[in-house]
C-alpha positions as CSV (number, residue, x, y, z in Angstrom):
1,A,9.0,50.4,70.0
2,A,7.5,53.7,69.0
3,G,8.7,55.1,65.7
4,R,9.9,51.7,64.3
5,P,8.4,50.5,61.1
6,P,5.9,47.5,61.3
7,G,7.7,44.2,61.4
8,L,11.0,45.6,62.7
9,D,12.0,43.5,65.7
10,K,14.1,44.6,68.8
11,S,17.4,43.2,67.4
12,P,20.0,45.7,66.6
13,L,19.2,48.1,63.8
14,G,21.4,48.3,60.7
15,F,22.3,47.0,57.3
16,G,24.3,44.0,56.1
17,H,25.4,42.5,52.8
18,R,24.6,45.5,50.5
19,K,26.5,47.0,47.6
20,G,26.2,50.4,45.9
21,E,23.2,51.7,47.9
22,D,22.2,54.8,49.9
23,L,21.1,53.4,53.3
24,V,19.2,55.5,55.8
25,L,17.9,55.1,59.4
26,S,15.8,58.0,60.5
27,E,16.0,59.9,63.7
28,E,12.8,58.3,65.0
29,V,14.0,54.8,64.2
30,L,17.5,55.3,65.7
31,S,16.3,56.8,69.0
32,G,18.9,55.2,71.3
33,G,18.9,51.8,69.5
34,D,22.1,49.9,68.8
35,V,23.2,49.9,65.2
36,V,25.3,47.3,63.3
37,L,26.7,47.8,59.8
38,S,28.3,44.8,58.3
39,D,29.6,43.6,54.9
40,L,28.8,46.8,52.9
41,T,30.6,47.8,49.7
42,S,30.4,51.2,48.0
43,C,27.5,52.3,50.2
44,T,26.6,55.6,51.8
45,V,25.0,55.2,55.2
46,Y,23.0,58.1,56.8
47,L,22.3,57.9,60.6
48,P,20.9,61.4,61.4
49,G,20.0,60.6,65.0
50,M,21.2,59.3,68.3
51,P,22.2,55.6,68.3
52,G,23.0,54.0,71.6
53,T,26.1,52.2,70.1
54,L,27.5,51.7,66.6
55,Q,29.3,48.6,65.5
56,I,30.9,48.5,62.0
57,N,32.5,45.5,60.5
58,K,33.9,44.7,57.0
59,L,33.0,47.9,55.0
60,D,34.8,48.6,51.8
61,H,34.7,52.0,50.0
62,C,31.8,53.3,52.1
63,L,30.8,56.7,53.6
64,V,29.2,56.6,57.0
65,L,27.6,59.8,58.4
66,C,26.3,59.5,61.9
67,G,24.9,61.8,64.5
68,P,26.0,61.7,68.2
69,V,26.2,58.2,69.6
70,R,25.3,57.8,73.3
71,G,28.1,55.3,73.9
72,S,30.9,53.8,71.9
73,V,31.7,53.2,68.2
74,F,33.6,50.0,67.3
75,I,35.0,49.7,63.8
76,D,36.7,46.5,62.5
77,E,38.1,45.3,59.2
78,C,37.3,48.3,57.0
79,R,39.1,49.5,53.9
80,K,39.0,52.8,52.0
81,C,36.1,54.2,54.0
82,T,35.2,57.6,55.4
83,F,33.6,57.7,58.8
84,V,31.9,60.9,60.2
85,V,30.9,60.0,63.8
86,A,30.5,61.7,67.2
87,C,30.7,59.5,70.3
88,Q,32.1,59.0,73.8
89,Q,34.6,56.3,72.8
90,L,36.1,55.2,69.4
91,R,37.9,52.0,68.9
92,V,39.3,51.1,65.4
93,H,40.8,47.7,64.6
94,Q,42.3,46.2,61.5
95,T,41.3,49.1,59.3
96,T,43.3,50.6,56.4
97,E,43.3,53.6,54.1
98,S,40.3,55.2,55.8
99,S,39.5,58.7,57.1
100,F,37.7,59.8,60.3
101,S,36.0,63.1,60.9
102,I,35.2,62.6,64.6
103,Y,34.0,64.2,67.8
104,V,35.1,62.0,70.7
105,T,35.3,62.7,74.5
106,S,38.0,60.2,75.2
107,R,41.2,59.2,73.4
108,S,40.5,57.2,70.3
109,I,42.2,53.8,70.0
110,V,43.6,52.3,66.8
111,E,45.0,48.8,66.7
112,N,46.4,46.9,63.7
113,C,45.5,49.8,61.5
114,S,47.5,51.6,58.7
115,K,47.0,54.8,56.7
116,V,44.1,56.1,58.8
117,T,43.6,59.9,59.1
118,F,41.7,62.0,61.6
119,A,40.0,65.4,61.4
120,P,37.3,67.2,63.5
121,Y,33.6,66.2,63.1
122,S,32.1,68.1,60.3
123,W,28.6,66.9,59.4
124,Q,25.5,69.1,59.8
125,Y,21.8,68.1,59.8
126,P,18.7,69.8,61.2
127,S,18.5,68.3,64.7
128,M,22.2,67.9,65.3
129,E,22.7,70.5,68.0
130,K,19.8,69.2,70.0
131,H,21.2,65.6,69.7
132,F,24.6,66.6,71.0
133,Q,22.9,68.1,74.1
134,L,20.6,65.1,74.6
135,V,23.5,62.6,74.6
136,G,25.6,64.9,76.8
137,L,28.4,65.7,74.4
138,D,30.0,69.1,74.9
139,K,31.1,70.4,71.5
140,A,33.8,72.5,73.1
141,C,35.6,69.4,74.3
142,N,36.6,67.3,71.3
143,N,39.6,65.0,71.4
144,W,39.6,64.3,67.7
145,N,43.4,64.4,67.4
146,T,44.2,62.4,70.5
147,V,44.8,58.9,69.3
148,D,46.4,55.9,71.0
149,D,48.0,53.4,68.7
150,F,48.3,50.1,70.5
151,N,50.9,48.9,68.0
152,W,53.1,52.0,68.5
153,I,54.3,52.1,72.1
154,T,57.1,54.7,71.8
155,S,56.2,58.3,72.5
156,S,59.5,59.8,71.1
157,K,58.3,59.4,67.5
158,P,54.7,59.7,66.0
159,S,53.0,56.6,64.9
160,P,53.3,55.7,61.2
161,N,49.9,54.2,61.3
162,W,47.7,57.3,61.7
163,S,47.9,61.0,61.0
164,V,46.0,64.3,61.3
165,Q,44.4,65.3,58.0
166,P,46.0,68.5,56.7
167,L,43.6,71.5,57.0
168,G,43.3,72.0,53.2
169,Q,42.6,68.3,52.6
170,R,39.7,67.8,55.1
171,P,36.5,66.6,53.5
172,G,33.2,68.4,54.0
173,G,30.0,69.3,52.2
174,W,28.5,66.0,53.0
175,P,25.4,64.9,51.1
176,S,22.0,65.0,52.7
177,P,20.0,61.8,53.2
178,P,18.0,60.8,50.1
179,G,14.2,60.5,49.9
180,P,12.1,58.9,52.6
181,P,14.1,57.1,55.2
182,H,14.1,53.3,55.4
183,S,15.5,50.8,57.8
184,H,16.3,47.1,58.2
185,S,17.4,44.9,61.0
186,T,20.9,43.4,60.5
187,G,19.5,40.0,59.8
188,T,17.6,41.1,56.7
189,N,18.6,41.7,53.1
């Protein structure tokens, strides 16, 4: 496909089995492609573009910064991470001690999670406004604090598994992507 580096096949884009690295997929490489992030430790991932979907599995102590996703974001088995994502739908499973700065059009879903917090989307990069328009996300309609916990059925008391980040404790000032962008398919090291 246009904009992909030579040798990059049509399998999902992404990174796997990395530790302590800054990982970048450029806007041109992302261009609606599906992204998979798996088995990352102490990494910062920059996705300043418009992925089609984003699947995240087994991240530990990572920061993920992502532009607007055309479809859904699925996060599973993550620990002590920060996710900054904009999407149509967010599903989070088996994740602990993690924070989410999100833009989402539907209700977010958490299941088998604990100590997860939510705040509004707060990342800025040069083409972000255009990307929101191209994927059809209306920035005026953000359900960032509307979360369904599938392990907490009662509506008379708030779920103990998630909370809204207090205003004075919300992160921001995210770093910019380093150097020239690079990419890898999930199956490569």
